[in-house]
PyMOL Python script that loads the backbone (N, CA, C, O; Angstrom):
from pymol import cmd

cmd.read_pdbstr("""\
ATOM      1  N   MET A   1      -9.647   8.744   0.429  1.00  0.00           N
ATOM      2  CA  MET A   1      -8.265   8.112   0.403  1.00  0.00           C
ATOM      3  C   MET A   1      -8.074   7.264   1.785  1.00  0.00           C
ATOM      4  O   MET A   1      -7.520   7.690   2.798  1.00  0.00           O
ATOM      5  N   PRO A   2      -8.632   6.017   1.613  1.00  0.00           N
ATOM      6  CA  PRO A   2      -8.624   5.025   2.832  1.00  0.00           C
ATOM      7  C   PRO A   2      -7.152   5.001   3.521  1.00  0.00           C
ATOM      8  O   PRO A   2      -6.340   4.781   2.622  1.00  0.00           O
ATOM      9  N   GLU A   3      -6.617   5.117   4.549  1.00  0.00           N
ATOM     10  CA  GLU A   3      -5.705   4.624   4.957  1.00  0.00           C
ATOM     11  C   GLU A   3      -5.952   3.153   5.617  1.00  0.00           C
ATOM     12  O   GLU A   3      -6.803   2.890   6.468  1.00  0.00           O
ATOM     13  N   ILE A   4      -5.050   2.289   5.053  1.00  0.00           N
ATOM     14  CA  ILE A   4      -5.335   1.082   5.492  1.00  0.00           C
ATOM     15  C   ILE A   4      -4.565   0.431   6.503  1.00  0.00           C
ATOM     16  O   ILE A   4      -5.043  -0.533   7.101  1.00  0.00           O
ATOM     17  N   SER A   5      -3.289   0.912   6.783  1.00  0.00           N
ATOM     18  CA  SER A   5      -2.357   0.564   7.963  1.00  0.00           C
ATOM     19  C   SER A   5      -1.307   2.093   8.160  1.00  0.00           C
ATOM     20  O   SER A   5      -1.463   3.188   7.620  1.00  0.00           O
ATOM     21  N   ARG A   6      -0.575   1.783   8.829  1.00  0.00           N
ATOM     22  CA  ARG A   6       0.126   2.824   9.649  1.00  0.00           C
ATOM     23  C   ARG A   6       1.197   2.220  10.656  1.00  0.00           C
ATOM     24  O   ARG A   6       0.907   1.750  11.757  1.00  0.00           O
ATOM     25  N   PHE A   7       2.348   2.291  10.175  1.00  0.00           N
ATOM     26  CA  PHE A   7       3.548   1.675  11.437  1.00  0.00           C
ATOM     27  C   PHE A   7       4.860   2.078  11.077  1.00  0.00           C
ATOM     28  O   PHE A   7       5.373   1.927   9.969  1.00  0.00           O
ATOM     29  N   LEU A   8       5.354   2.581  12.043  1.00  0.00           N
ATOM     30  CA  LEU A   8       7.071   3.384  11.956  1.00  0.00           C
ATOM     31  C   LEU A   8       6.774   4.459  11.192  1.00  0.00           C
ATOM     32  O   LEU A   8       7.509   4.600  10.215  1.00  0.00           O
ATOM     33  N   GLY A   9       5.567   5.588  11.405  1.00  0.00           N
ATOM     34  CA  GLY A   9       5.756   6.779  10.707  1.00  0.00           C
ATOM     35  C   GLY A   9       5.240   6.150   9.343  1.00  0.00           C
ATOM     36  O   GLY A   9       4.688   7.121   8.825  1.00  0.00           O
ATOM     37  N   ILE A  10       5.149   5.459   8.771  1.00  0.00           N
ATOM     38  CA  ILE A  10       4.515   4.692   7.336  1.00  0.00           C
ATOM     39  C   ILE A  10       3.181   4.860   7.111  1.00  0.00           C
ATOM     40  O   ILE A  10       2.716   3.901   7.727  1.00  0.00           O
ATOM     41  N   LYS A  11       2.213   5.473   6.612  1.00  0.00           N
ATOM     42  CA  LYS A  11       1.137   5.587   6.142  1.00  0.00           C
ATOM     43  C   LYS A  11       0.998   5.004   4.417  1.00  0.00           C
ATOM     44  O   LYS A  11       1.474   5.459   3.377  1.00  0.00           O
ATOM     45  N   ILE A  12       0.023   3.663   4.726  1.00  0.00           N
ATOM     46  CA  ILE A  12      -0.279   2.944   3.678  1.00  0.00           C
ATOM     47  C   ILE A  12      -1.937   3.190   3.110  1.00  0.00           C
ATOM     48  O   ILE A  12      -2.980   2.977   3.728  1.00  0.00           O
ATOM     49  N   PHE A  13      -1.780   3.622   1.956  1.00  0.00           N
ATOM     50  CA  PHE A  13      -3.157   4.093   1.572  1.00  0.00           C
ATOM     51  C   PHE A  13      -3.484   3.569  -0.083  1.00  0.00           C
ATOM     52  O   PHE A  13      -2.694   3.304  -0.989  1.00  0.00           O
ATOM     53  N   MET A  14      -5.042   3.546  -0.042  1.00  0.00           N
ATOM     54  CA  MET A  14      -5.618   3.104  -1.534  1.00  0.00           C
ATOM     55  C   MET A  14      -6.632   3.890  -1.863  1.00  0.00           C
ATOM     56  O   MET A  14      -7.593   4.164  -1.145  1.00  0.00           O
ATOM     57  N   TYR A  15      -6.368   4.359  -3.254  1.00  0.00           N
ATOM     58  CA  TYR A  15      -7.725   5.560  -3.497  1.00  0.00           C
ATOM     59  C   TYR A  15      -8.872   4.560  -4.269  1.00  0.00           C
ATOM     60  O   TYR A  15      -8.786   3.483  -4.858  1.00  0.00           O
ATOM     61  N   PHE A  16     -10.023   5.518  -3.942  1.00  0.00           N
ATOM     62  CA  PHE A  16     -11.269   5.085  -4.692  1.00  0.00           C
ATOM     63  C   PHE A  16     -10.896   4.876  -5.964  1.00  0.00           C
ATOM     64  O   PHE A  16      -9.716   5.176  -6.145  1.00  0.00           O
ATOM     65  N   ASN A  17     -11.603   4.371  -7.162  1.00  0.00           N
ATOM     66  CA  ASN A  17     -11.345   4.505  -8.568  1.00  0.00           C
ATOM     67  C   ASN A  17     -10.272   4.775  -9.196  1.00  0.00           C
ATOM     68  O   ASN A  17     -10.101   5.591 -10.101  1.00  0.00           O
ATOM     69  N   GLU A  18      -9.106   3.655  -8.408  1.00  0.00           N
ATOM     70  CA  GLU A  18      -8.107   3.933  -9.175  1.00  0.00           C
ATOM     71  C   GLU A  18      -7.783   3.368 -10.506  1.00  0.00           C
ATOM     72  O   GLU A  18      -8.847   3.083 -11.056  1.00  0.00           O
ATOM     73  N   HIS A  19      -6.701   3.066 -11.305  1.00  0.00           N
ATOM     74  CA  HIS A  19      -6.114   2.781 -12.477  1.00  0.00           C
ATOM     75  C   HIS A  19      -5.641   1.528 -12.256  1.00  0.00           C
ATOM     76  O   HIS A  19      -5.459   1.292 -11.061  1.00  0.00           O
ATOM     77  N   ASN A  20      -5.282   0.309 -13.292  1.00  0.00           N
ATOM     78  CA  ASN A  20      -4.370  -0.667 -12.944  1.00  0.00           C
ATOM     79  C   ASN A  20      -3.020  -0.548 -13.554  1.00  0.00           C
ATOM     80  O   ASN A  20      -2.855   0.300 -14.432  1.00  0.00           O
ATOM     81  N   PRO A  21      -2.267  -1.133 -13.267  1.00  0.00           N
ATOM     82  CA  PRO A  21      -2.108  -2.359 -12.289  1.00  0.00           C
ATOM     83  C   PRO A  21      -2.187  -2.057 -10.807  1.00  0.00           C
ATOM     84  O   PRO A  21      -1.652  -1.088 -10.268  1.00  0.00           O
ATOM     85  N   PRO A  22      -2.911  -2.988 -10.206  1.00  0.00           N
ATOM     86  CA  PRO A  22      -3.150  -2.918  -8.904  1.00  0.00           C
ATOM     87  C   PRO A  22      -1.792  -2.798  -7.735  1.00  0.00           C
ATOM     88  O   PRO A  22      -0.844  -3.559  -7.539  1.00  0.00           O
ATOM     89  N   HIS A  23      -2.222  -1.369  -7.027  1.00  0.00           N
ATOM     90  CA  HIS A  23      -0.945  -0.923  -6.236  1.00  0.00           C
ATOM     91  C   HIS A  23      -1.370  -0.343  -5.018  1.00  0.00           C
ATOM     92  O   HIS A  23      -2.592  -0.413  -4.888  1.00  0.00           O
ATOM     93  N   PHE A  24      -0.666   0.311  -3.902  1.00  0.00           N
ATOM     94  CA  PHE A  24      -1.160   1.004  -2.912  1.00  0.00           C
ATOM     95  C   PHE A  24      -0.049   2.280  -2.867  1.00  0.00           C
ATOM     96  O   PHE A  24       1.002   2.198  -3.503  1.00  0.00           O
ATOM     97  N   HIS A  25      -0.351   3.348  -2.133  1.00  0.00           N
ATOM     98  CA  HIS A  25       0.413   3.996  -1.860  1.00  0.00           C
ATOM     99  C   HIS A  25       1.142   4.322  -0.626  1.00  0.00           C
ATOM    100  O   HIS A  25       0.691   4.145   0.506  1.00  0.00           O
ATOM    101  N   VAL A  26       2.130   4.739  -0.872  1.00  0.00           N
ATOM    102  CA  VAL A  26       3.128   5.089   0.840  1.00  0.00           C
ATOM    103  C   VAL A  26       3.661   6.404   0.648  1.00  0.00           C
ATOM    104  O   VAL A  26       4.273   6.845  -0.326  1.00  0.00           O
ATOM    105  N   GLN A  27       3.275   7.078   1.931  1.00  0.00           N
ATOM    106  CA  GLN A  27       4.014   7.945   2.395  1.00  0.00           C
ATOM    107  C   GLN A  27       4.602   8.003   3.658  1.00  0.00           C
ATOM    108  O   GLN A  27       4.084   7.640   4.713  1.00  0.00           O
ATOM    109  N   TYR A  28       5.910   8.565   3.464  1.00  0.00           N
ATOM    110  CA  TYR A  28       6.481   8.878   4.698  1.00  0.00           C
ATOM    111  C   TYR A  28       7.430   9.894   4.937  1.00  0.00           C
ATOM    112  O   TYR A  28       8.547   9.926   4.419  1.00  0.00           O
ATOM    113  N   ASN A  29       6.971  10.731   5.732  1.00  0.00           N
ATOM    114  CA  ASN A  29       7.404  12.237   6.131  1.00  0.00           C
ATOM    115  C   ASN A  29       7.054  12.741   4.784  1.00  0.00           C
ATOM    116  O   ASN A  29       5.940  12.693   4.263  1.00  0.00           O
ATOM    117  N   GLU A  30       8.520  13.402   4.114  1.00  0.00           N
ATOM    118  CA  GLU A  30       8.011  14.048   2.856  1.00  0.00           C
ATOM    119  C   GLU A  30       8.056  13.033   1.282  1.00  0.00           C
ATOM    120  O   GLU A  30       7.878  13.484   0.150  1.00  0.00           O
ATOM    121  N   TYR A  31       8.291  11.859   1.582  1.00  0.00           N
ATOM    122  CA  TYR A  31       8.367  10.757   0.627  1.00  0.00           C
ATOM    123  C   TYR A  31       7.062   9.974   0.261  1.00  0.00           C
ATOM    124  O   TYR A  31       6.270   9.531   1.093  1.00  0.00           O
ATOM    125  N   LYS A  32       6.967   9.884  -0.848  1.00  0.00           N
ATOM    126  CA  LYS A  32       5.550   9.449  -1.596  1.00  0.00           C
ATOM    127  C   LYS A  32       5.896   8.598  -2.525  1.00  0.00           C
ATOM    128  O   LYS A  32       6.545   8.990  -3.494  1.00  0.00           O
ATOM    129  N   ALA A  33       5.477   7.137  -2.370  1.00  0.00           N
ATOM    130  CA  ALA A  33       5.415   6.379  -3.425  1.00  0.00           C
ATOM    131  C   ALA A  33       4.178   5.390  -3.957  1.00  0.00           C
ATOM    132  O   ALA A  33       3.228   5.146  -3.213  1.00  0.00           O
ATOM    133  N   SER A  34       4.248   4.955  -5.029  1.00  0.00           N
ATOM    134  CA  SER A  34       3.305   3.676  -5.563  1.00  0.00           C
ATOM    135  C   SER A  34       3.509   2.397  -5.357  1.00  0.00           C
ATOM    136  O   SER A  34       4.636   2.183  -5.802  1.00  0.00           O
ATOM    137  N   ILE A  35       2.967   1.191  -4.842  1.00  0.00           N
ATOM    138  CA  ILE A  35       3.706   0.463  -5.547  1.00  0.00           C
ATOM    139  C   ILE A  35       2.755  -0.717  -6.032  1.00  0.00           C
ATOM    140  O   ILE A  35       1.561  -0.898  -5.793  1.00  0.00           O
ATOM    141  N   ARG A  36       3.416  -1.265  -6.586  1.00  0.00           N
ATOM    142  CA  ARG A  36       2.835  -2.538  -7.022  1.00  0.00           C
ATOM    143  C   ARG A  36       2.493  -3.934  -6.241  1.00  0.00           C
ATOM    144  O   ARG A  36       3.507  -4.591  -6.007  1.00  0.00           O
ATOM    145  N   ILE A  37       1.574  -4.373  -5.903  1.00  0.00           N
ATOM    146  CA  ILE A  37       0.632  -5.466  -5.320  1.00  0.00           C
ATOM    147  C   ILE A  37       1.357  -6.329  -5.748  1.00  0.00           C
ATOM    148  O   ILE A  37       2.016  -6.779  -4.810  1.00  0.00           O
ATOM    149  N   GLU A  38       1.667  -6.958  -6.964  1.00  0.00           N
ATOM    150  CA  GLU A  38       2.102  -8.271  -7.799  1.00  0.00           C
ATOM    151  C   GLU A  38       3.645  -8.409  -7.710  1.00  0.00           C
ATOM    152  O   GLU A  38       4.231  -9.445  -7.394  1.00  0.00           O
ATOM    153  N   THR A  39       4.072  -7.538  -7.947  1.00  0.00           N
ATOM    154  CA  THR A  39       5.477  -7.312  -7.686  1.00  0.00           C
ATOM    155  C   THR A  39       6.544  -6.461  -6.670  1.00  0.00           C
ATOM    156  O   THR A  39       7.773  -6.529  -6.681  1.00  0.00           O
ATOM    157  N   PHE A  40       5.755  -5.713  -5.868  1.00  0.00           N
ATOM    158  CA  PHE A  40       6.109  -4.749  -4.839  1.00  0.00           C
ATOM    159  C   PHE A  40       7.432  -4.000  -5.349  1.00  0.00           C
ATOM    160  O   PHE A  40       8.432  -3.972  -4.631  1.00  0.00           O
ATOM    161  N   GLY A  41       7.400  -3.297  -6.816  1.00  0.00           N
ATOM    162  CA  GLY A  41       7.616  -2.651  -7.401  1.00  0.00           C
ATOM    163  C   GLY A  41       7.453  -1.258  -7.170  1.00  0.00           C
ATOM    164  O   GLY A  41       6.338  -0.881  -6.808  1.00  0.00           O
ATOM    165  N   VAL A  42       8.623  -0.191  -7.355  1.00  0.00           N
ATOM    166  CA  VAL A  42       8.148   1.094  -7.164  1.00  0.00           C
ATOM    167  C   VAL A  42       7.320   1.845  -8.659  1.00  0.00           C
ATOM    168  O   VAL A  42       7.923   2.128  -9.693  1.00  0.00           O
ATOM    169  N   MET A  43       6.250   1.992  -8.489  1.00  0.00           N
ATOM    170  CA  MET A  43       5.699   2.346  -9.989  1.00  0.00           C
ATOM    171  C   MET A  43       6.025   3.837 -10.073  1.00  0.00           C
ATOM    172  O   MET A  43       6.400   4.298 -11.151  1.00  0.00           O
ATOM    173  N   GLU A  44       5.890   4.698  -8.878  1.00  0.00           N
ATOM    174  CA  GLU A  44       6.055   6.106  -9.223  1.00  0.00           C
ATOM    175  C   GLU A  44       6.651   6.533  -7.574  1.00  0.00           C
ATOM    176  O   GLU A  44       6.447   5.918  -6.527  1.00  0.00           O
ATOM    177  N   GLY A  45       7.333   7.627  -7.763  1.00  0.00           N
ATOM    178  CA  GLY A  45       7.865   8.351  -6.393  1.00  0.00           C
ATOM    179  C   GLY A  45       9.304   7.429  -6.043  1.00  0.00           C
ATOM    180  O   GLY A  45       9.967   6.586  -6.646  1.00  0.00           O
ATOM    181  N   LYS A  46       9.354   7.976  -4.973  1.00  0.00           N
ATOM    182  CA  LYS A  46      10.377   7.583  -3.960  1.00  0.00           C
ATOM    183  C   LYS A  46      10.494   7.559  -2.511  1.00  0.00           C
ATOM    184  O   LYS A  46      10.214   8.390  -1.647  1.00  0.00           O
ATOM    185  N   LEU A  47      11.221   5.816  -2.457  1.00  0.00           N
ATOM    186  CA  LEU A  47      11.107   6.373  -0.597  1.00  0.00           C
ATOM    187  C   LEU A  47      12.942   5.830  -0.345  1.00  0.00           C
ATOM    188  O   LEU A  47      13.675   5.258  -1.152  1.00  0.00           O
ATOM    189  N   PRO A  48      13.216   6.253   0.981  1.00  0.00           N
ATOM    190  CA  PRO A  48      14.308   6.250   1.573  1.00  0.00           C
ATOM    191  C   PRO A  48      14.441   4.376   1.477  1.00  0.00           C
ATOM    192  O   PRO A  48      13.611   3.576   1.909  1.00  0.00           O
ATOM    193  N   SER A  49      15.418   4.142   0.953  1.00  0.00           N
ATOM    194  CA  SER A  49      15.836   2.155   0.779  1.00  0.00           C
ATOM    195  C   SER A  49      15.449   1.634   2.090  1.00  0.00           C
ATOM    196  O   SER A  49      14.882   0.566   1.861  1.00  0.00           O
ATOM    197  N   LYS A  50      15.475   1.879   3.498  1.00  0.00           N
ATOM    198  CA  LYS A  50      15.140   1.351   4.543  1.00  0.00           C
ATOM    199  C   LYS A  50      13.695   0.971   4.597  1.00  0.00           C
ATOM    200  O   LYS A  50      13.144  -0.107   4.816  1.00  0.00           O
ATOM    201  N   VAL A  51      13.199   2.279   4.309  1.00  0.00           N
ATOM    202  CA  VAL A  51      11.537   2.449   4.564  1.00  0.00           C
ATOM    203  C   VAL A  51      10.950   1.276   3.447  1.00  0.00           C
ATOM    204  O   VAL A  51      10.292   0.285   3.766  1.00  0.00           O
ATOM    205  N   LEU A  52      11.356   1.645   2.086  1.00  0.00           N
ATOM    206  CA  LEU A  52      11.334   0.750   1.175  1.00  0.00           C
ATOM    207  C   LEU A  52      11.381  -0.751   1.228  1.00  0.00           C
ATOM    208  O   LEU A  52      10.590  -1.414   0.557  1.00  0.00           O
ATOM    209  N   GLY A  53      12.276  -1.303   1.995  1.00  0.00           N
ATOM    210  CA  GLY A  53      12.355  -2.470   2.467  1.00  0.00           C
ATOM    211  C   GLY A  53      11.294  -2.834   3.541  1.00  0.00           C
ATOM    212  O   GLY A  53      10.564  -3.822   3.471  1.00  0.00           O
ATOM    213  N   LEU A  54      11.295  -2.050   4.399  1.00  0.00           N
ATOM    214  CA  LEU A  54       9.937  -2.481   5.491  1.00  0.00           C
ATOM    215  C   LEU A  54       9.016  -2.576   4.998  1.00  0.00           C
ATOM    216  O   LEU A  54       8.280  -3.485   5.380  1.00  0.00           O
ATOM    217  N   VAL A  55       8.491  -1.551   3.713  1.00  0.00           N
ATOM    218  CA  VAL A  55       7.464  -1.498   3.058  1.00  0.00           C
ATOM    219  C   VAL A  55       6.733  -2.835   2.297  1.00  0.00           C
ATOM    220  O   VAL A  55       5.563  -3.175   2.117  1.00  0.00           O
ATOM    221  N   VAL A  56       8.120  -3.430   1.932  1.00  0.00           N
ATOM    222  CA  VAL A  56       7.982  -4.775   0.897  1.00  0.00           C
ATOM    223  C   VAL A  56       8.009  -5.726   1.764  1.00  0.00           C
ATOM    224  O   VAL A  56       7.498  -6.748   1.306  1.00  0.00           O
ATOM    225  N   GLU A  57       8.462  -5.852   3.035  1.00  0.00           N
ATOM    226  CA  GLU A  57       8.201  -6.866   4.088  1.00  0.00           C
ATOM    227  C   GLU A  57       7.175  -7.012   4.332  1.00  0.00           C
ATOM    228  O   GLU A  57       6.694  -8.125   4.119  1.00  0.00           O
ATOM    229  N   TRP A  58       6.343  -5.950   4.901  1.00  0.00           N
ATOM    230  CA  TRP A  58       4.911  -5.948   5.350  1.00  0.00           C
ATOM    231  C   TRP A  58       4.191  -5.924   3.882  1.00  0.00           C
ATOM    232  O   TRP A  58       3.030  -5.665   4.199  1.00  0.00           O
ATOM    233  N   ALA A  59       4.201  -5.985   3.170  1.00  0.00           N
ATOM    234  CA  ALA A  59       3.480  -6.190   1.682  1.00  0.00           C
ATOM    235  C   ALA A  59       3.389  -7.771   1.579  1.00  0.00           C
ATOM    236  O   ALA A  59       2.382  -8.479   1.607  1.00  0.00           O
ATOM    237  N   GLU A  60       4.693  -8.117   1.455  1.00  0.00           N
ATOM    238  CA  GLU A  60       4.809  -9.590   1.367  1.00  0.00           C
ATOM    239  C   GLU A  60       4.063 -10.409   1.866  1.00  0.00           C
ATOM    240  O   GLU A  60       3.425 -11.206   1.177  1.00  0.00           O
ATOM    241  N   ASP A  61       3.999 -10.359   3.300  1.00  0.00           N
ATOM    242  CA  ASP A  61       3.592 -10.796   4.681  1.00  0.00           C
ATOM    243  C   ASP A  61       1.543 -10.376   4.213  1.00  0.00           C
ATOM    244  O   ASP A  61       0.676 -11.037   4.784  1.00  0.00           O
ATOM    245  N   HIS A  62       1.226  -9.494   3.391  1.00  0.00           N
ATOM    246  CA  HIS A  62      -0.249  -9.167   3.581  1.00  0.00           C
ATOM    247  C   HIS A  62      -0.681  -9.061   2.218  1.00  0.00           C
ATOM    248  O   HIS A  62      -1.853  -8.708   2.094  1.00  0.00           O
ATOM    249  N   GLN A  63       0.151  -9.338   0.854  1.00  0.00           N
ATOM    250  CA  GLN A  63      -0.228  -9.665  -0.307  1.00  0.00           C
ATOM    251  C   GLN A  63      -1.660  -9.522  -0.756  1.00  0.00           C
ATOM    252  O   GLN A  63      -2.188  -8.660  -1.458  1.00  0.00           O
ATOM    253  N   ASP A  64      -2.369 -11.082   0.102  1.00  0.00           N
ATOM    254  CA  ASP A  64      -3.743 -11.636  -0.659  1.00  0.00           C
ATOM    255  C   ASP A  64      -4.868 -10.398   0.315  1.00  0.00           C
ATOM    256  O   ASP A  64      -6.077 -10.380   0.082  1.00  0.00           O
ATOM    257  N   GLU A  65      -4.378  -9.668   1.127  1.00  0.00           N
ATOM    258  CA  GLU A  65      -5.114  -8.929   1.921  1.00  0.00           C
ATOM    259  C   GLU A  65      -4.906  -7.465   0.871  1.00  0.00           C
ATOM    260  O   GLU A  65      -5.976  -7.041   0.436  1.00  0.00           O
ATOM    261  N   LEU A  66      -3.919  -6.848   0.533  1.00  0.00           N
ATOM    262  CA  LEU A  66      -3.885  -5.891  -0.236  1.00  0.00           C
ATOM    263  C   LEU A  66      -4.987  -5.939  -1.814  1.00  0.00           C
ATOM    264  O   LEU A  66      -5.769  -5.055  -2.164  1.00  0.00           O
ATOM    265  N   MET A  67      -4.684  -7.358  -2.578  1.00  0.00           N
ATOM    266  CA  MET A  67      -5.580  -7.712  -3.616  1.00  0.00           C
ATOM    267  C   MET A  67      -6.931  -7.521  -3.266  1.00  0.00           C
ATOM    268  O   MET A  67      -7.772  -7.019  -4.012  1.00  0.00           O
ATOM    269  N   GLN A  68      -7.134  -7.941  -2.085  1.00  0.00           N
ATOM    270  CA  GLN A  68      -8.797  -8.556  -1.632  1.00  0.00           C
ATOM    271  C   GLN A  68      -9.520  -6.464  -1.210  1.00  0.00           C
ATOM    272  O   GLN A  68     -10.603  -5.919  -1.425  1.00  0.00           O
ATOM    273  N   ASN A  69      -8.521  -6.090  -0.725  1.00  0.00           N
ATOM    274  CA  ASN A  69      -8.681  -4.716  -0.698  1.00  0.00           C
ATOM    275  C   ASN A  69      -9.098  -3.853  -1.773  1.00  0.00           C
ATOM    276  O   ASN A  69     -10.071  -3.101  -1.829  1.00  0.00           O
ATOM    277  N   TRP A  70      -8.134  -4.108  -2.673  1.00  0.00           N
ATOM    278  CA  TRP A  70      -7.880  -3.415  -4.537  1.00  0.00           C
ATOM    279  C   TRP A  70      -9.235  -3.867  -4.952  1.00  0.00           C
ATOM    280  O   TRP A  70      -9.880  -3.148  -5.716  1.00  0.00           O
ATOM    281  N   ASN A  71      -9.572  -4.636  -4.656  1.00  0.00           N
ATOM    282  CA  ASN A  71     -10.940  -5.506  -5.807  1.00  0.00           C
ATOM    283  C   ASN A  71     -12.337  -4.985  -4.636  1.00  0.00           C
ATOM    284  O   ASN A  71     -13.370  -4.642  -5.212  1.00  0.00           O
ATOM    285  N   THR A  72     -12.343  -4.947  -3.426  1.00  0.00           N
ATOM    286  CA  THR A  72     -13.825  -4.343  -2.578  1.00  0.00           C
ATOM    287  C   THR A  72     -13.710  -3.096  -2.703  1.00  0.00           C
ATOM    288  O   THR A  72     -14.809  -2.544  -2.642  1.00  0.00           O
ATOM    289  N   ILE A  73     -12.639  -2.224  -2.889  1.00  0.00           N
ATOM    290  CA  ILE A  73     -12.556  -0.973  -2.679  1.00  0.00           C
ATOM    291  C   ILE A  73     -13.317  -0.672  -4.339  1.00  0.00           C
ATOM    292  O   ILE A  73     -14.342   0.001  -4.449  1.00  0.00           O
ATOM    293  N   GLU A  74     -12.551  -1.346  -5.617  1.00  0.00           N
ATOM    294  CA  GLU A  74     -12.981  -0.949  -6.786  1.00  0.00           C
ATOM    295  C   GLU A  74     -14.616  -1.406  -7.037  1.00  0.00           C
ATOM    296  O   GLU A  74     -15.414  -0.909  -7.832  1.00  0.00           O
ATOM    297  N   GLU A  75     -14.796  -2.379  -6.204  1.00  0.00           N
ATOM    298  CA  GLU A  75     -16.318  -3.000  -6.269  1.00  0.00           C
ATOM    299  C   GLU A  75     -17.506  -1.903  -5.731  1.00  0.00           C
ATOM    300  O   GLU A  75     -18.370  -1.361  -6.420  1.00  0.00           O
ATOM    301  N   SER A  76     -17.261  -1.758  -4.259  1.00  0.00           N
ATOM    302  CA  SER A  76     -18.228  -1.572  -3.547  1.00  0.00           C
ATOM    303  C   SER A  76     -17.691  -0.155  -2.832  1.00  0.00           C
ATOM    304  O   SER A  76     -18.595   0.496  -2.308  1.00  0.00           O
ATOM    305  N   GLY A  77     -16.508   0.343  -2.750  1.00  0.00           N
ATOM    306  CA  GLY A  77     -16.025   1.066  -1.569  1.00  0.00           C
ATOM    307  C   GLY A  77     -15.899   0.645  -0.357  1.00  0.00           C
ATOM    308  O   GLY A  77     -16.113   1.412   0.582  1.00  0.00           O
ATOM    309  N   GLU A  78     -15.568  -0.514  -0.186  1.00  0.00           N
ATOM    310  CA  GLU A  78     -15.750  -0.845   0.910  1.00  0.00           C
ATOM    311  C   GLU A  78     -13.764  -1.674   1.003  1.00  0.00           C
ATOM    312  O   GLU A  78     -13.082  -2.100   0.071  1.00  0.00           O
ATOM    313  N   TYR A  79     -13.404  -1.588   2.627  1.00  0.00           N
ATOM    314  CA  TYR A  79     -12.024  -1.858   2.614  1.00  0.00           C
ATOM    315  C   TYR A  79     -11.978  -2.450   4.030  1.00  0.00           C
ATOM    316  O   TYR A  79     -13.055  -2.419   4.625  1.00  0.00           O
ATOM    317  N   CYS A  80     -10.851  -3.024   4.729  1.00  0.00           N
ATOM    318  CA  CYS A  80     -10.249  -3.215   5.373  1.00  0.00           C
ATOM    319  C   CYS A  80      -9.018  -2.786   6.455  1.00  0.00           C
ATOM    320  O   CYS A  80      -8.041  -2.691   5.712  1.00  0.00           O
ATOM    321  N   LYS A  81      -8.782  -2.624   7.178  1.00  0.00           N
ATOM    322  CA  LYS A  81      -7.812  -2.142   7.903  1.00  0.00           C
ATOM    323  C   LYS A  81      -6.573  -3.345   7.994  1.00  0.00           C
ATOM    324  O   LYS A  81      -6.931  -4.439   8.432  1.00  0.00           O
ATOM    325  N   ILE A  82      -5.341  -3.201   7.653  1.00  0.00           N
ATOM    326  CA  ILE A  82      -4.849  -4.337   7.801  1.00  0.00           C
ATOM    327  C   ILE A  82      -3.099  -4.160   8.928  1.00  0.00           C
ATOM    328  O   ILE A  82      -2.309  -3.217   8.877  1.00  0.00           O
ATOM    329  N   GLU A  83      -3.006  -5.355   9.768  1.00  0.00           N
ATOM    330  CA  GLU A  83      -2.423  -5.398  10.489  1.00  0.00           C
ATOM    331  C   GLU A  83      -0.649  -4.451  10.127  1.00  0.00           C
ATOM    332  O   GLU A  83      -0.023  -4.538   9.070  1.00  0.00           O
ATOM    333  N   PRO A  84      -0.247  -3.655  11.326  1.00  0.00           N
ATOM    334  CA  PRO A  84       0.877  -3.269  10.878  1.00  0.00           C
ATOM    335  C   PRO A  84       1.872  -3.908  10.613  1.00  0.00           C
ATOM    336  O   PRO A  84       1.649  -5.018  10.130  1.00  0.00           O
ATOM    337  N   LEU A  85       3.409  -3.486  10.816  1.00  0.00           N
ATOM    338  CA  LEU A  85       4.353  -4.697  10.663  1.00  0.00           C
ATOM    339  C   LEU A  85       4.849  -4.638  11.955  1.00  0.00           C
ATOM    340  O   LEU A  85       5.243  -3.647  12.570  1.00  0.00           O
ATOM    341  N   VAL A  86       4.782  -5.984  12.366  1.00  0.00           N
ATOM    342  CA  VAL A  86       5.685  -5.889  14.010  1.00  0.00           C
ATOM    343  C   VAL A  86       6.725  -6.632  13.996  1.00  0.00           C
ATOM    344  O   VAL A  86       7.447  -6.700  14.990  1.00  0.00           O
TER     345      VAL A  86
END
""", "prot")
cmd.dss("prot")
cmd.show_as("cartoon", "prot")
cmd.util.cbc("prot")
cmd.orient("prot")
């Protein structure tokens, strides 16, 4: 499970051989959630509202990179780290 970014105690992951729709996983303390790349909606799990807001802000800034990682992880297993929220 590649970690693609980390900021403010928030870890962002993508798994190999994942199911559609394109999404990423977030871990913050005991909270975990899966977030759709296209809509930034929570597919599964739960995050504190402030953390979810930060994750969505970050994802909006990096939506193209997230989709690129989704595609390359599926095709070749390769991925790129994405800059954290600043």
